[in-house]
C-alpha positions as CSV (number, residue, x, y, z in Angstrom):
1,X,-45.5,-60.7,-58.3
2,X,-42.9,-62.8,-59.3
3,X,-41.1,-64.8,-56.5
4,X,-37.7,-66.4,-56.9
5,X,-36.9,-68.6,-54.1
6,X,-34.1,-70.6,-53.2
7,X,-34.2,-74.0,-55.2
8,X,-33.4,-76.0,-52.4
9,X,-36.3,-74.3,-50.5
10,X,-38.8,-75.0,-53.1
11,X,-38.4,-77.9,-53.2
12,X,-38.0,-79.1,-49.4
13,X,-40.7,-76.3,-48.6
14,X,-43.3,-76.9,-50.4
15,X,-46.1,-75.5,-49.0
16,X,-44.5,-72.1,-48.6
17,X,-44.8,-72.4,-52.1
18,X,-48.2,-72.8,-52.2
19,X,-49.4,-70.5,-50.1
20,X,-47.5,-68.0,-52.7
21,X,-49.2,-68.9,-54.9
22,X,-52.5,-69.0,-53.4
23,X,-52.0,-65.3,-52.8
24,X,-51.1,-65.1,-56.6
25,X,-47.5,-65.2,-56.8
26,X,-45.7,-67.1,-59.3
27,X,-42.7,-69.1,-57.7
28,X,-40.0,-69.8,-59.7
29,X,-37.1,-71.8,-58.4
30,X,-33.9,-70.1,-58.5
31,X,-31.6,-70.6,-60.3
32,X,-34.5,-70.3,-62.7
33,X,-33.8,-70.1,-66.8
34,X,-35.9,-66.5,-66.4
35,X,-32.3,-64.8,-66.4
36,X,-28.7,-64.6,-68.3
37,X,-27.1,-65.4,-64.6
38,X,-29.3,-67.9,-63.7
39,X,-29.2,-70.1,-67.2
40,X,-25.0,-69.2,-66.5
41,X,-25.2,-71.4,-62.9
42,X,-27.7,-74.1,-64.6
43,X,-25.6,-74.8,-66.9
44,X,-23.0,-75.3,-64.8
45,X,-24.5,-77.2,-62.4
46,X,-28.2,-78.0,-63.6
47,X,-28.8,-79.0,-59.8
48,X,-27.7,-76.4,-58.2
49,X,-28.8,-75.6,-54.6
50,X,-28.9,-72.1,-55.2
51,X,-28.9,-69.5,-52.8
52,X,-30.4,-66.0,-51.4
53,X,-27.8,-64.0,-53.1
54,X,-28.5,-65.8,-56.6
55,X,-32.6,-65.5,-56.1
56,X,-32.1,-61.9,-55.0
57,X,-29.8,-61.6,-58.2
58,X,-32.4,-63.0,-60.3
59,X,-35.2,-61.1,-58.7
60,X,-33.4,-57.5,-59.6
61,X,-32.8,-58.9,-62.9
62,X,-36.0,-59.8,-64.1
63,X,-37.4,-56.6,-62.7
64,X,-34.7,-54.5,-64.6
65,X,-35.6,-56.9,-68.0
66,X,-39.5,-56.4,-67.5
67,X,-40.1,-52.8,-65.8
68,X,-40.8,-54.1,-62.4
69,X,-40.0,-53.4,-59.5
70,X,-37.6,-55.2,-56.9
71,X,-38.5,-55.6,-53.6
72,X,-36.2,-56.0,-50.5
73,X,-37.0,-58.1,-47.3
74,X,-34.1,-57.7,-45.2
75,X,-31.2,-56.3,-44.6
76,X,-31.3,-52.5,-45.4
77,X,-32.2,-49.2,-43.3
78,X,-35.8,-49.1,-45.1
79,X,-36.9,-52.2,-44.4
80,X,-36.1,-52.4,-40.7
81,X,-36.9,-49.1,-39.9
82,X,-40.6,-50.4,-40.8
83,X,-40.4,-52.9,-39.2
84,X,-39.1,-52.2,-35.4
85,X,-43.2,-51.7,-35.4
86,X,-42.8,-55.3,-33.6
87,X,-40.6,-53.8,-31.0
88,X,-42.7,-51.2,-30.5
89,X,-45.4,-52.7,-29.8
90,X,-43.3,-55.8,-27.5
91,X,-42.0,-52.5,-25.4
92,X,-45.7,-51.2,-24.7
93,X,-46.4,-54.5,-23.7
94,X,-43.7,-54.9,-21.8
95,X,-45.4,-52.1,-19.5
96,X,-49.2,-53.2,-19.6
97,X,-47.5,-56.5,-17.6
98,X,-44.9,-54.5,-15.6
99,X,-42.1,-56.3,-16.8
100,X,-38.8,-55.0,-18.5
101,X,-36.3,-57.8,-20.7
102,X,-32.5,-58.5,-19.6
103,X,-32.1,-60.4,-22.5
104,X,-33.3,-59.7,-25.8
105,X,-33.2,-62.5,-28.5
106,X,-33.8,-63.6,-32.1
107,X,-32.7,-65.3,-34.6
108,X,-30.5,-63.9,-38.0
109,X,-31.0,-64.4,-41.6
110,X,-30.7,-60.9,-42.8
111,X,-31.1,-59.1,-39.5
112,X,-34.4,-57.5,-40.3
113,X,-36.1,-59.9,-37.5
114,X,-33.9,-59.3,-34.9
115,X,-33.6,-55.9,-35.4
116,X,-37.3,-55.2,-35.4
117,X,-37.9,-56.5,-31.7
118,X,-34.2,-55.4,-30.6
119,X,-33.8,-51.4,-32.0
120,X,-36.5,-49.8,-29.9
121,X,-35.3,-51.3,-26.6
122,X,-31.6,-50.9,-27.6
123,X,-32.1,-47.0,-29.2
124,X,-33.6,-45.9,-25.9
125,X,-30.8,-47.5,-23.8
126,X,-27.8,-45.8,-26.7
127,X,-29.5,-42.4,-26.0
128,X,-29.4,-43.0,-22.5
129,X,-25.6,-43.4,-22.3
130,X,-25.7,-47.4,-20.7
131,X,-26.5,-50.8,-22.2
132,X,-28.3,-52.5,-19.2
133,X,-30.1,-55.3,-21.5
134,X,-27.9,-58.2,-23.0
135,X,-28.6,-58.5,-26.7
136,X,-28.3,-62.1,-28.3
137,X,-28.3,-62.7,-32.0
138,X,-28.6,-66.7,-32.9
139,X,-28.0,-68.1,-36.1
140,X,-27.1,-71.4,-38.1
141,X,-23.8,-73.0,-37.2
142,X,-23.9,-74.2,-40.4
143,X,-24.1,-70.3,-42.2
144,X,-21.7,-69.0,-39.3
145,X,-22.3,-65.0,-40.8
146,X,-22.1,-63.6,-37.4
147,X,-19.4,-65.7,-36.0
148,X,-16.8,-66.5,-38.9
149,X,-17.8,-64.2,-41.4
150,X,-15.5,-61.2,-41.9
151,X,-16.5,-57.6,-41.5
152,X,-16.2,-55.8,-44.9
153,X,-17.6,-54.0,-47.5
154,X,-19.7,-57.0,-49.6
155,X,-22.3,-57.2,-51.9
156,X,-26.0,-58.1,-51.0
157,X,-26.2,-60.4,-54.3
158,X,-24.6,-63.1,-56.1
159,X,-24.1,-61.5,-59.5
160,X,-22.6,-58.3,-57.7
161,X,-26.0,-56.2,-59.6
162,X,-26.1,-54.0,-56.0
163,X,-23.9,-51.9,-54.5
164,X,-21.5,-53.2,-51.7
165,X,-22.5,-52.6,-48.3
166,X,-20.4,-52.5,-44.6
167,X,-21.7,-55.7,-42.7
168,X,-20.4,-59.5,-41.2
169,X,-20.2,-61.4,-44.5
170,X,-18.9,-65.4,-45.5
171,X,-18.9,-64.1,-49.0
172,X,-21.7,-62.9,-52.0
173,X,-20.1,-66.5,-53.6
174,X,-21.4,-68.8,-50.8
175,X,-23.3,-71.1,-51.4
176,X,-25.4,-72.5,-48.3
177,X,-25.6,-75.9,-47.4
178,X,-29.6,-77.3,-47.7
179,X,-30.6,-77.1,-44.0
180,X,-34.0,-76.1,-43.6
181,X,-33.8,-72.8,-41.4
182,X,-34.1,-71.2,-45.4
183,X,-34.4,-67.9,-44.1
184,X,-31.1,-67.8,-42.1
185,X,-29.0,-69.3,-45.2
186,X,-28.4,-65.8,-46.5
187,X,-24.4,-64.6,-46.3
188,X,-24.8,-61.6,-44.9
189,X,-26.0,-59.8,-42.0
190,X,-27.0,-55.9,-42.1
191,X,-25.0,-53.2,-41.5
192,X,-26.7,-51.9,-38.9
193,X,-26.9,-54.6,-36.8
194,X,-23.3,-55.6,-37.7
195,X,-21.7,-52.5,-36.8
196,X,-23.7,-53.3,-33.0
197,X,-21.8,-56.7,-33.2
198,X,-18.4,-54.9,-33.9
199,X,-18.9,-52.9,-30.7
200,X,-19.8,-55.5,-28.6
201,X,-23.5,-54.0,-28.3
202,X,-25.1,-57.2,-29.8
203,X,-23.6,-61.1,-29.2
204,X,-23.7,-63.3,-31.6
205,X,-24.4,-67.2,-31.3
206,X,-24.3,-69.8,-33.5
207,X,-26.9,-73.3,-33.5
208,X,-27.0,-76.7,-35.5
209,X,-29.9,-77.6,-37.2
210,X,-29.7,-80.6,-34.9
211,X,-29.8,-79.2,-31.8
212,X,-32.4,-76.1,-32.6
213,X,-34.6,-78.9,-34.0
214,X,-34.7,-80.8,-30.4
215,X,-35.3,-77.4,-29.0
216,X,-38.0,-77.1,-31.1
217,X,-39.8,-80.4,-30.1
218,X,-39.2,-80.1,-25.9
219,X,-40.5,-76.2,-26.6
220,X,-44.0,-77.4,-29.0
221,X,-44.1,-80.0,-26.2
222,X,-44.5,-77.1,-23.5
223,X,-46.0,-74.0,-25.0
224,X,-48.5,-76.2,-27.3
225,X,-46.9,-73.7,-30.7
226,X,-44.5,-75.4,-33.3
227,X,-42.1,-73.0,-34.0
228,X,-40.6,-72.1,-37.8
229,X,-36.8,-74.0,-38.0
230,X,-35.5,-70.6,-38.6
231,X,-37.3,-69.5,-35.2
232,X,-36.0,-72.6,-33.5
233,X,-32.5,-71.8,-33.7
234,X,-33.3,-68.9,-31.1
235,X,-34.3,-71.5,-28.2
236,X,-30.8,-72.9,-27.3
237,X,-29.9,-69.4,-25.4
238,X,-32.9,-70.0,-23.3
239,X,-31.7,-72.9,-21.6
240,X,-28.2,-70.9,-21.4
241,X,-29.7,-67.5,-19.8
242,X,-31.6,-70.1,-17.6
243,X,-28.7,-72.3,-16.6
244,X,-26.9,-69.3,-15.6
245,X,-30.0,-67.6,-14.2
246,X,-29.9,-70.6,-11.6
247,X,-26.4,-70.9,-10.8
248,X,-26.6,-66.9,-9.7
249,X,-30.1,-67.2,-8.1
250,X,-31.4,-64.0,-10.0
251,X,-34.3,-63.8,-11.6
252,X,-34.2,-63.2,-15.4
253,X,-36.7,-62.0,-18.0
254,X,-36.5,-63.3,-21.2
255,X,-37.6,-61.2,-24.2
256,X,-38.0,-63.5,-27.7
257,X,-38.6,-62.9,-31.3
258,X,-40.6,-65.5,-32.4
259,X,-40.4,-65.1,-35.7
260,X,-42.6,-67.8,-37.0
261,X,-44.6,-70.7,-37.1
262,X,-43.5,-74.3,-38.2
263,X,-46.9,-75.9,-39.4
264,X,-45.8,-75.5,-42.9
265,X,-42.4,-77.2,-42.1
266,X,-43.9,-80.9,-40.3
267,X,-42.3,-82.1,-43.2
268,X,-38.8,-81.1,-42.5
269,X,-39.0,-82.0,-39.0
270,X,-40.1,-84.9,-40.0
271,X,-36.9,-85.7,-41.9
272,X,-34.5,-84.5,-39.1
273,X,-36.1,-85.8,-35.8
274,X,-38.0,-88.6,-36.5
275,X,-36.1,-89.8,-39.8
276,X,-38.8,-90.1,-41.8
């Protein structure tokens, strides 16, 4: 397999690259010199940081030119559908402990992480005609596609090779700042999740890298488990919900999509939290 990894992440997250290589993948920093589109961008800026939109374009182009297949990992319905096994499992687990979540929260890069957990719960509620739970999706303040994006038809990749999707987007040409939550740097939101946001069924909130990382440190000390930089952006919501619950005196059950550990990202945490 050939993996086109956003250039910023390629160098800032070497252990993720090493892990993929251990599994047999060939990992290329994107933009790369393997495609015309990549070479064009590098000619304009040899230090181009890259973006997920660019990496998608290169992967599609490379597959097309070498008789391969492009494997999508988020955004589209076919991908989200299979991942909803996570939400189905969570429903069963909640039933086993006799609890029912009042809030379902998680981070959004392209949308599959949050949708995977939330959709089985939300589907039941939509079919019943009444939505009781609060669904909150969080993202990066540095890449505010959900809170400042436009709901429109836009390309899912920068080279405009793939069909347009109706989604919240800050533009397929957007080049994100080099924040460490690489998975949140995508310019758009899955069409189904965008529709739910547009109808006010799912609420969106954004948090800065600095604030999220502080919560990641606190979470690590309390739970003994280090969250991934992306996952950390869901943690500030917990504080906000708890504060509201304390004021009202109500018990609230919060279900969080804890999308990954941060053991491969300790260097990123150190550079922000410990200034190393």
